[in-house]
C-alpha positions as MATLAB code, in Angstrom:
seq = 'MSDNSLYPGLNLGETHSAAHDQAETTVFGFWVFVMSDLIIFGILFACYASYLDPVGLAGGPGPADLFDITSVAIQTALLLLGGVAYGGVSLVVKYEHGHRRLIAWLLVCAALGAGFLFFEVRDFIEQAGKGGVPQASGWLSSYWTLVGLHGIHVFSGIVWIMAMVAQIAVRGIDDVVKVRLSMLGVFWHFLDLIWVAIFSFVFLVPLS';
ca = [
      11.258    4.750  -23.446;
      13.957    4.542  -21.194;
      13.620    3.843  -17.698;
      15.395    6.950  -16.532;
      12.548    9.136  -17.990;
       9.843    7.314  -16.098;
       7.595    9.064  -13.215;
       7.520    6.992  -10.183;
       3.792    5.466   -9.495;
       2.149    6.274  -12.898;
       3.494    3.534  -14.779;
       1.712    0.288  -15.484;
       4.150   -2.030  -16.110;
       6.262   -3.002  -19.004;
       4.188   -6.063  -19.956;
       1.422   -3.444  -20.734;
       3.635   -2.067  -23.680;
       1.999    0.961  -25.248;
      -0.361    2.018  -22.588;
       2.590    1.630  -20.095;
       4.630    4.543  -22.534;
       1.665    6.586  -23.047;
       0.498    6.793  -19.468;
       4.060    8.144  -18.439;
       3.196   11.203  -20.513;
      -0.813   11.337  -20.478;
      -1.467   10.752  -16.950;
       1.424   13.088  -15.716;
       0.019   15.854  -17.924;
      -3.540   15.177  -16.486;
      -1.819   15.461  -12.926;
      -0.506   18.879  -13.885;
      -4.187   19.806  -14.884;
      -5.399   18.602  -11.157;
      -2.680   21.353   -9.971;
      -4.271   23.796  -11.392;
      -7.841   22.560   -9.065;
      -5.847   22.550   -6.199;
      -5.373   26.317   -6.732;
      -8.866   26.895   -6.843;
      -9.422   25.092   -3.655;
      -6.502   26.965   -2.378;
      -8.172   30.214   -2.937;
     -11.273   28.925   -1.460;
      -9.703   27.846    1.863;
      -8.047   31.206    1.912;
     -11.383   33.021    1.892;
     -13.242   30.529    4.047;
     -10.072   31.421    6.849;
     -10.492   35.140    6.432;
     -14.215   34.847    7.558;
     -13.915   32.547   10.198;
     -14.349   35.165   12.972;
     -17.426   37.115   14.976;
     -17.527   39.592   11.758;
     -17.329   36.831    9.000;
     -20.190   34.902   11.133;
     -22.445   38.578   10.739;
     -24.364   37.237   13.678;
     -25.468   34.240   11.836;
     -24.951   30.691   13.020;
     -21.672   28.934   13.151;
     -19.816   25.718   13.139;
     -20.680   24.849   16.728;
     -24.545   25.532   15.733;
     -24.278   23.677   12.418;
     -21.572   21.158   12.412;
     -22.823   17.092   12.918;
     -19.208   15.867   13.451;
     -20.577   12.320   13.722;
     -21.888   12.661   10.111;
     -18.670   14.249    8.817;
     -16.830   11.432   10.134;
     -19.020    9.105    8.407;
     -18.436   10.653    5.313;
     -14.810   10.945    5.700;
     -14.608    6.956    6.402;
     -16.587    6.306    3.180;
     -14.563    8.736    0.947;
     -11.163    7.314    2.264;
     -12.714    3.895    1.870;
     -13.386    4.738   -1.645;
      -9.794    5.655   -2.163;
      -8.745    2.145   -0.786;
     -10.928    0.359   -3.148;
      -9.530    2.253   -6.061;
      -6.112    0.665   -5.276;
      -8.334   -2.621   -6.154;
      -8.965   -0.986   -9.351;
      -5.432   -0.166  -10.080;
      -4.276   -3.921   -9.191;
      -6.635   -5.107  -11.403;
      -5.569   -3.289  -13.927;
      -1.667   -3.861  -13.721;
      -2.135   -7.446  -13.004;
      -4.713   -7.955  -15.575;
      -7.460   -9.718  -13.541;
     -10.204   -9.598  -15.569;
     -12.943   -7.102  -16.284;
     -15.517   -8.462  -14.326;
     -13.601   -7.908  -11.191;
     -12.504   -4.504  -12.451;
     -16.219   -3.549  -12.968;
     -17.201   -4.872   -9.338;
     -14.041   -2.579   -7.945;
     -15.319    0.259   -9.733;
     -19.066   -0.024   -8.571;
     -17.575   -0.206   -5.041;
     -15.952    3.316   -5.744;
     -18.996    4.462   -7.045;
     -21.440    3.437   -4.088;
     -18.763    4.844   -1.210;
     -18.885    8.006   -3.214;
     -22.427    7.961   -3.223;
     -22.837    6.991    0.150;
     -20.600   10.085    0.779;
     -22.932   12.212   -1.191;
     -25.768   11.390    0.602;
     -24.721   12.252    4.070;
     -23.145   15.480    2.495;
     -26.332   16.557    1.125;
     -28.593   15.651    4.107;
     -26.108   17.656    6.108;
     -26.855   21.012    3.747;
     -30.414   20.711    4.107;
     -30.535   20.258    7.924;
     -27.834   23.152    8.179;
     -30.186   25.105    6.077;
     -33.055   24.579    8.270;
     -31.453   25.741   10.888;
     -30.660   29.183    9.327;
     -27.215   28.230    7.850;
     -27.670   29.229    4.337;
     -25.106   30.838    1.708;
     -26.334   34.425    2.080;
     -26.464   34.381    5.988;
     -23.109   35.239    6.146;
     -19.749   35.642    4.508;
     -18.484   32.566    6.335;
     -21.996   30.392    5.069;
     -20.955   31.541    1.821;
     -17.400   30.650    1.599;
     -18.232   27.111    3.330;
     -21.130   25.985    0.992;
     -19.333   27.013   -1.932;
     -15.378   25.199   -0.678;
     -17.579   22.177    0.791;
     -20.259   22.471   -2.164;
     -17.545   22.626   -4.764;
     -15.514   19.251   -3.354;
     -19.113   17.674   -3.295;
     -19.612   18.640   -7.129;
     -15.990   17.097   -7.939;
     -16.956   13.639   -6.232;
     -20.309   13.610   -8.262;
     -18.377   14.369  -11.294;
     -16.096   11.595  -10.167;
     -18.944    8.937   -9.836;
     -20.384   10.027  -13.584;
     -16.497    9.393  -14.710;
     -16.420    5.845  -12.883;
     -20.149    4.996  -14.501;
     -18.864    5.842  -17.653;
     -15.547    3.594  -17.376;
     -17.706    0.620  -16.543;
     -19.495    1.338  -19.742;
     -16.609    1.357  -21.756;
     -15.226   -1.585  -20.204;
     -18.343   -3.516  -20.934;
     -18.213   -2.667  -24.569;
     -14.198   -2.427  -25.583;
     -12.795   -4.402  -22.794;
      -9.597   -3.740  -21.184;
      -7.676   -2.167  -23.985;
      -4.588    0.478  -23.901;
      -7.173    3.475  -24.128;
      -9.225    2.252  -21.086;
      -6.093    1.426  -19.130;
      -4.751    5.090  -19.220;
      -8.121    6.519  -18.479;
      -8.373    4.562  -15.672;
      -5.136    5.742  -14.446;
      -6.132    9.411  -15.246;
      -9.425    8.750  -13.100;
      -7.337    7.229  -10.378;
      -5.527   10.485   -9.943;
      -8.396   12.583   -9.677;
     -10.105   10.294   -7.051;
      -7.362   10.094   -4.896;
      -6.987   13.793   -5.448;
     -10.790   14.212   -4.185;
      -9.391   12.159   -0.848;
      -6.364   14.708   -0.361;
      -8.828   17.398   -0.662;
     -11.467   16.394    1.981;
      -8.563   15.628    4.268;
      -7.644   19.047    4.162;
     -11.428   20.029    4.610;
     -12.156   17.715    7.031;
      -9.406   19.116    9.103;
      -9.397   22.706    8.764;
     -13.341   23.547    8.163;
     -14.734   20.784   10.656;
     -11.975   20.158   13.305;
     -10.242   23.858   13.730;
     -13.172   25.494   14.792;
     -14.623   23.325   17.015;
     -11.433   22.725   19.065;
];
């Protein structure tokens, strides 16, 4: 494959030969697939915005009653640190520093993602205890759907990470594993971007 056809940022490097070439098409194709997921989130953001008024609240609890901004800040820090940790995964793969270090970085990512989910689920439980259940209003339905769907994505990412740990333990870091880790990286960083939008628009704007 000529250098003119490479997608910047997706290549593993010419020293990875077949994996380098395969990642150019496979990972880019997966990125396009992830963009279809972005459309779903875009629709949910639009629904959330349409309900963020007194009519949408339907007399039920609102952001000021339910949001714990300290907990949300902790969730944000954990998820963004998980994205930084995945940079370690990418560097280990690219510069071939060994499977033990690679598994360690993956487990760090999974632990940070699990910490994020712990605080998010705790917030949901506390909000439900205050009457902030999905059926209470259109705003709450849109809030639970948007934030909950992102949480499901994070859980799926953790499952994917653990599956990759198992694959690395069984087959080592071969070309297939390298490409799959590159795809996982696109997905994991995509979750960071969506959460930044959720943090800014869902949690900060209503309280400003």
